[in-house]
C-alpha positions as CSV (number, residue, x, y, z in Angstrom):
1,M,90.9,99.5,122.6
2,T,92.5,96.7,124.5
3,D,94.5,93.4,123.8
4,T,91.5,91.5,123.8
5,T,89.7,93.6,121.3
6,K,88.5,91.4,118.7
7,L,89.1,92.2,115.2
8,R,87.7,91.2,111.8
9,S,88.2,92.0,108.0
10,E,86.0,93.0,105.2
11,T,87.4,93.2,101.8
12,F,86.1,95.2,98.9
13,A,86.4,95.5,94.8
14,T,85.7,99.2,94.3
15,L,86.4,102.4,96.8
16,H,83.1,103.6,95.3
17,A,81.1,100.8,97.3
18,P,79.1,103.3,99.9
19,R,80.2,100.8,102.8
20,L,84.0,101.2,101.9
21,E,83.8,104.9,101.2
22,A,81.9,106.0,104.8
23,L,84.8,103.5,106.5
24,W,87.7,105.3,104.7
25,R,86.1,108.7,105.7
26,D,85.9,108.1,109.0
27,L,89.2,106.6,109.1
28,E,90.9,109.2,107.1
29,G,89.1,111.8,109.2
30,H,90.7,111.0,112.8
31,G,93.4,108.5,111.7
32,C,96.5,109.1,109.2
33,S,97.6,108.6,105.8
34,T,99.5,110.2,103.0
35,V,97.8,111.9,100.4
36,F,98.5,108.8,98.1
37,Q,96.0,106.9,100.0
38,S,93.3,109.7,100.5
39,L,90.0,109.1,99.3
40,A,90.0,111.9,96.3
41,F,93.2,110.6,95.0
42,L,92.4,106.7,95.1
43,Q,88.9,107.3,93.6
44,S,90.5,109.3,90.6
45,L,93.2,106.4,90.2
46,E,90.4,103.5,90.1
47,D,88.3,105.6,87.4
48,T,91.2,106.7,85.3
49,V,94.5,104.2,85.8
50,V,93.0,101.2,87.2
51,R,90.6,100.7,84.7
52,E,93.3,100.4,82.0
53,R,95.7,98.3,83.6
54,D,95.8,94.5,84.1
55,G,94.7,93.2,87.6
56,K,91.7,94.0,89.8
57,P,91.8,96.2,93.1
58,V,91.2,94.7,96.5
59,Y,90.5,97.0,99.3
60,V,90.9,94.9,102.6
61,A,89.5,96.7,105.9
62,I,90.3,95.5,109.4
63,L,87.6,96.5,112.0
64,D,87.2,97.0,115.5
65,S,84.1,94.5,115.7
66,Q,82.6,96.1,118.8
67,E,83.0,99.8,117.4
68,D,82.3,98.5,113.9
69,R,84.9,101.1,112.8
70,A,88.2,100.8,110.7
71,L,91.6,100.5,112.3
72,M,93.4,99.9,109.2
73,I,92.5,100.0,105.3
74,V,95.0,98.8,102.8
75,P,94.4,99.4,99.1
76,L,95.8,96.6,97.1
77,T,95.9,95.0,93.6
78,I,96.4,91.5,92.4
79,R,97.0,90.5,88.9
80,T,98.6,87.3,87.3
81,T,102.3,87.8,85.7
82,F,103.5,84.6,84.0
83,G,101.0,82.4,85.6
84,V,102.1,84.0,89.3
85,R,99.6,85.6,91.6
86,R,100.9,88.8,92.6
87,I,99.6,91.5,95.2
88,D,100.8,94.6,95.3
89,F,99.9,98.3,97.1
90,L,97.7,99.7,94.5
91,D,100.3,102.3,92.8
92,H,100.5,102.0,89.2
93,G,103.2,104.0,89.2
94,V,101.6,107.4,90.5
95,A,102.2,106.8,94.3
96,D,105.4,107.8,96.3
97,Y,104.8,106.0,99.5
98,H,103.1,102.7,100.6
99,F,101.4,103.6,103.8
100,P,97.8,102.4,104.8
101,V,95.1,104.4,106.2
102,V,95.5,103.7,109.9
103,T,94.2,104.7,113.5
104,R,96.6,107.3,115.3
105,E,96.5,104.2,118.4
106,V,99.2,102.6,116.5
107,A,101.8,105.1,117.8
108,N,100.9,104.1,121.3
109,D,100.7,100.5,121.2
110,P,103.2,98.4,119.1
111,S,100.9,95.2,119.8
112,L,98.3,96.8,117.8
113,A,100.4,97.3,114.9
114,E,101.2,93.4,114.8
115,R,97.5,92.4,115.2
116,L,96.6,94.5,112.2
117,R,99.5,93.3,110.4
118,A,98.4,89.6,111.1
119,A,94.9,90.6,110.5
120,L,95.4,91.8,106.8
121,L,97.7,88.9,106.0
122,A,94.8,86.4,107.0
123,A,92.6,88.2,104.9
124,L,94.1,88.4,101.9
125,P,92.7,86.8,98.9
126,R,95.1,83.5,97.3
127,H,97.9,84.4,95.7
128,D,101.9,83.3,95.2
129,A,103.4,86.7,95.9
130,L,103.0,89.8,98.0
131,I,105.2,92.7,97.3
132,F,105.1,96.2,98.8
133,S,108.1,98.0,97.3
134,K,107.9,101.5,98.9
135,L,107.3,101.3,102.4
136,I,108.2,104.0,104.6
137,R,108.7,103.5,108.4
138,E,106.4,106.4,109.6
139,F,104.3,109.3,108.6
140,R,103.8,112.2,111.0
141,G,104.9,110.4,113.8
142,V,102.5,107.3,113.0
143,P,104.4,103.8,112.5
144,N,103.3,102.1,109.4
145,P,102.0,98.3,110.5
146,L,103.6,97.0,107.2
147,W,107.3,98.0,108.0
148,T,108.7,94.6,109.6
149,A,112.3,95.3,109.9
150,A,113.2,91.2,109.7
151,R,111.6,91.4,106.0
152,L,112.9,94.6,104.5
153,I,114.6,94.8,101.5
154,E,117.1,97.8,100.7
155,T,116.0,99.9,97.5
156,R,118.4,102.8,97.8
157,E,115.4,105.2,97.3
158,G,114.2,107.8,99.6
159,A,112.4,111.3,100.1
160,S,113.1,114.3,102.0
161,R,110.9,116.9,103.9
162,I,111.1,120.2,105.8
163,D,109.5,121.5,108.6
164,L,107.4,124.5,107.9
165,G,107.4,126.0,111.5
166,E,108.7,129.5,111.7
167,K,111.9,128.9,113.3
168,S,112.7,125.6,111.4
169,L,112.5,127.1,108.1
170,E,114.1,130.3,109.2
171,R,117.2,127.7,110.5
172,A,117.1,126.3,106.8
173,R,117.2,129.6,105.3
174,S,120.3,130.5,107.2
175,Q,122.2,127.5,106.5
176,H,121.2,126.8,103.2
177,S,121.8,129.6,100.3
178,V,119.7,128.3,97.7
179,Y,117.0,130.3,99.2
180,N,118.9,133.7,98.8
181,K,120.2,133.1,95.5
182,M,116.7,132.0,94.2
183,A,115.6,135.0,95.5
184,K,117.7,137.0,93.7
185,Q,117.1,135.0,90.3
186,L,113.4,135.8,90.6
187,A,114.3,139.3,91.3
188,K,116.0,139.2,87.6
189,L,113.0,137.4,86.0
190,K,110.7,139.9,87.2
191,K,112.3,142.6,85.6
192,I,111.8,140.6,82.3
193,P,109.0,142.0,80.1
194,D,105.7,139.6,80.3
195,F,107.2,137.3,83.0
196,G,104.6,136.1,85.3
197,I,103.9,133.6,87.8
198,V,100.5,131.6,87.5
199,E,98.7,129.6,89.9
200,A,96.2,127.7,88.1
201,K,92.8,127.9,89.1
202,T,90.7,127.7,85.4
203,P,90.4,124.6,83.4
204,R,92.1,126.7,80.5
205,E,95.5,127.5,82.7
206,I,95.4,123.9,84.4
207,D,95.2,122.4,80.7
208,S,98.3,125.0,79.2
209,I,100.6,124.1,82.4
210,L,100.0,120.4,82.0
211,N,100.3,119.9,78.7
212,A,103.6,122.2,79.1
213,M,104.9,120.1,81.7
214,A,104.1,116.8,80.0
215,A,105.8,117.9,76.4
216,Q,108.7,119.3,78.3
217,R,109.3,116.3,80.6
218,K,109.0,113.8,77.5
219,K,112.0,115.9,75.7
220,R,114.2,116.1,78.8
221,L,113.7,112.6,80.1
222,A,114.3,110.9,76.5
223,K,117.9,112.5,76.5
224,N,118.6,109.8,79.4
225,G,116.5,107.0,77.3
226,M,114.0,107.4,79.9
227,S,110.3,107.5,79.4
228,D,107.6,110.0,81.4
229,S,104.7,108.7,83.0
230,M,102.8,111.8,82.0
231,Q,102.7,110.4,78.4
232,D,100.6,107.7,79.4
233,T,97.0,108.5,78.7
234,A,95.5,107.2,81.8
235,I,97.8,108.9,84.1
236,F,97.6,112.2,82.6
237,A,93.8,112.3,82.8
238,H,94.5,111.2,86.4
239,C,96.6,114.3,87.0
240,R,94.3,116.7,85.2
241,R,91.2,115.5,87.1
242,L,92.9,115.9,90.4
243,A,93.7,119.1,89.2
244,L,90.6,120.4,87.9
245,E,89.1,119.2,91.2
246,G,91.7,120.6,93.9
247,C,93.0,123.5,92.4
248,A,89.9,125.8,93.3
249,T,89.5,124.0,96.8
250,G,93.6,124.2,97.6
251,N,94.2,120.3,97.3
252,V,96.6,120.9,94.6
253,L,98.9,123.5,93.9
254,L,99.8,124.0,90.1
255,H,102.2,126.4,89.6
256,G,103.8,127.9,86.3
257,L,106.8,130.3,85.5
258,R,105.9,131.9,82.2
259,V,107.4,134.6,80.0
260,G,105.0,135.5,77.1
261,D,103.4,132.3,76.0
262,D,106.5,130.1,77.1
263,W,106.1,128.6,80.4
264,I,109.7,128.3,81.6
265,A,108.8,126.0,84.5
266,T,105.8,124.2,86.0
267,S,105.4,122.6,89.3
268,Y,102.5,120.5,90.5
269,C,101.4,119.8,94.4
270,L,99.2,117.5,96.4
271,C,98.2,119.1,99.4
272,H,96.3,116.6,102.5
273,N,96.3,117.3,106.1
274,G,99.0,119.6,106.9
275,V,101.3,118.3,104.3
276,I,102.0,119.4,100.9
277,T,103.9,117.2,98.7
278,G,105.8,117.9,95.6
279,T,104.9,115.1,92.7
280,L,105.8,116.6,89.4
281,C,108.0,119.5,87.8
282,S,109.6,120.6,84.9
283,L,111.8,123.3,83.5
284,N,112.1,124.6,79.8
285,E,115.8,124.2,78.3
286,G,116.0,127.3,76.6
287,R,117.2,130.5,77.4
288,Y,115.6,131.2,80.8
289,K,117.6,128.0,82.2
290,K,120.0,130.0,83.6
291,H,118.0,131.6,86.2
292,S,117.1,128.0,87.9
293,P,113.5,128.4,87.5
294,G,112.9,125.1,88.6
295,L,114.6,125.8,92.1
296,I,112.4,128.9,92.0
297,A,109.1,127.0,91.6
298,T,110.1,125.0,94.8
299,I,110.8,127.8,96.8
300,L,107.4,129.5,95.4
301,E,105.5,126.4,96.6
302,I,107.4,126.3,100.0
303,E,106.5,130.1,100.5
304,W,102.8,129.0,99.7
305,A,102.5,126.3,102.3
306,Q,104.0,128.3,104.9
307,R,101.4,131.0,104.1
308,N,98.5,128.7,104.1
309,D,99.6,127.3,107.5
310,F,100.8,123.7,106.2
311,E,103.1,121.9,108.7
312,I,105.5,119.7,106.4
313,Y,106.9,120.6,102.6
314,D,107.4,116.9,101.4
315,F,109.8,116.4,98.2
316,G,108.0,113.3,97.2
317,A,110.1,110.0,96.7
318,G,113.4,110.4,94.8
319,T,117.2,110.7,95.9
320,Y,117.8,113.7,93.8
321,D,120.8,116.0,95.0
322,Y,118.9,119.5,94.6
323,K,116.8,118.3,97.1
324,D,119.5,118.5,99.9
325,R,120.1,122.0,99.1
326,F,117.1,123.1,100.9
327,G,117.7,121.2,104.1
328,G,115.4,118.6,103.9
329,R,115.4,115.5,106.4
330,H,115.6,112.1,104.8
331,R,113.2,109.1,104.6
332,A,114.2,105.6,103.5
333,I,111.9,103.7,101.3
334,K,112.2,100.1,101.7
335,A,110.6,97.0,100.1
336,M,109.2,93.8,101.8
337,T,108.1,90.8,100.0
338,R,106.1,87.6,101.0
339,A,106.3,84.2,99.2
340,E,103.1,82.1,99.7
341,T,103.8,79.2,97.5
342,A,107.3,77.8,95.8
343,I,106.4,79.7,92.6
344,G,106.0,82.9,94.5
345,A,109.3,81.9,96.0
346,L,110.8,81.6,92.3
347,Y,109.2,84.6,91.0
348,L,110.6,86.6,94.2
349,A,113.8,85.2,93.5
350,A,113.6,87.0,90.1
351,W,112.5,90.0,91.2
352,R,115.4,90.6,93.8
353,A,117.7,89.7,91.0
354,R,116.1,92.7,88.8
355,L,116.2,95.0,91.7
356,S,120.1,94.1,92.4
357,L,120.6,94.9,88.8
358,R,118.8,98.1,88.9
359,L,121.0,98.9,92.0
360,W,124.4,98.2,90.3
361,L,123.3,100.3,87.2
362,M,122.8,103.2,89.4
363,D,126.6,103.4,90.4
364,R,127.0,103.1,86.5
365,P,124.7,105.8,85.2
366,A,126.6,106.0,81.8
367,L,126.0,102.3,81.0
368,G,122.2,102.4,82.3
369,T,121.4,105.5,79.6
370,W,122.8,103.5,77.2
371,L,121.0,100.0,77.9
372,R,117.8,102.0,78.4
373,R,118.4,103.7,75.0
374,R,119.1,100.4,73.4
375,K,116.1,99.0,74.9
376,N,113.7,101.7,73.5
377,R,115.2,101.4,70.1
378,V,114.5,97.7,70.2
379,L,110.8,98.0,71.2
380,S,110.7,100.7,68.5
381,L,111.6,98.5,65.7
382,L,109.0,95.7,67.2
383,G,106.3,98.6,66.5
384,R,106.0,98.7,70.4
385,P,106.3,102.3,72.0
386,A,108.2,102.6,75.4
387,G,105.3,104.5,76.8
388,Q,101.7,105.3,75.6
389,E,101.4,108.4,74.0
390,R,99.2,111.2,76.0
391,R,96.1,112.5,74.2
392,A,95.4,116.3,74.9
393,P,91.8,116.9,76.3
394,P,89.7,117.8,73.2
395,A,87.7,120.1,75.3
396,L,90.3,123.1,75.6
397,S,92.4,124.7,73.3
398,R,96.3,124.7,74.0
399,R,97.9,127.9,74.2
400,S,100.5,128.0,70.9
401,G,104.1,127.7,72.1
402,A,103.5,126.5,75.6
403,T,106.5,124.6,76.8
404,G,107.9,123.0,80.2
405,S,109.9,120.1,81.3
């Protein structure tokens, strides 16, 4: 490919369009993407969450005109909020990163990234404001064409990852005591009658672990006035669908630690192109919490990933202290906005003000918790729940007493 290669764009309304699906499979096969922009993840998202939300998906493919092959595909959503036409990355709260499906050629040709970005902006439908709120600079050595330093906004969000090469992991184990400590705690748990580690494969195991995870996450997060995305019927269905399709093929790792019928910790990972990403976890607040079963579950994920020849364990988004205990390398997550009209500029000014308030409250966690609880209380009095209640799948029964958070 040269600087004179002509680019063109095609826009689609659904990922089930045969033309787009073929372009996506080809580019995902030889290009670069995170699991959150994989074909399987986004088709499931479109079939479960997107249909329950405001707005419509828009998929923009930038192609090499001569080869008729996609060089970049960006999944977006467009919706109207307070009269403002807003374009976002297709996310709906379940994607950790905003990174397009893109050719690896951008790693060796910075000018190509600029051309792809310009082609995308030219192909967008009419809008007032554009917001990409979870941009990462690169993924597996491939730069993000949407990462423009001049427009980036600090979000104080980030992610961590560790290399799973034998020497890298050996170094992490020698420098961070959590690995040895959790090995000792696991040995103690194994002495307890009826203790077991379950790697879910069957629909019954999947439903039992997911229902336990959702129940305990709801209980734990409610203490801080926070809602849990797994209580949303559509998001739960998305996670369940991915697990039902992926646990048998190695594309999803769903672990549960249990004593008898009680789940004491659960974890949910997505696997894609040599990277395993931890997306959901929970633990029971009961008598076995002293053994740190949540940290043990993370160790089990890392060991599983190494046995199965994965190259990177990604902790996913979130700057939580526990991730530092494993020796993870940090990755910044930033936002980028762009106004196309005067009303869009006003809307983005309000968006940035809200972001500034959130960052201010991050330094005042007690106040943030108090305000969230007051907000939830007001919503309750108005008859508006803070989050959608999840419905358990009717086809399969749940184990009695199964819990996790």
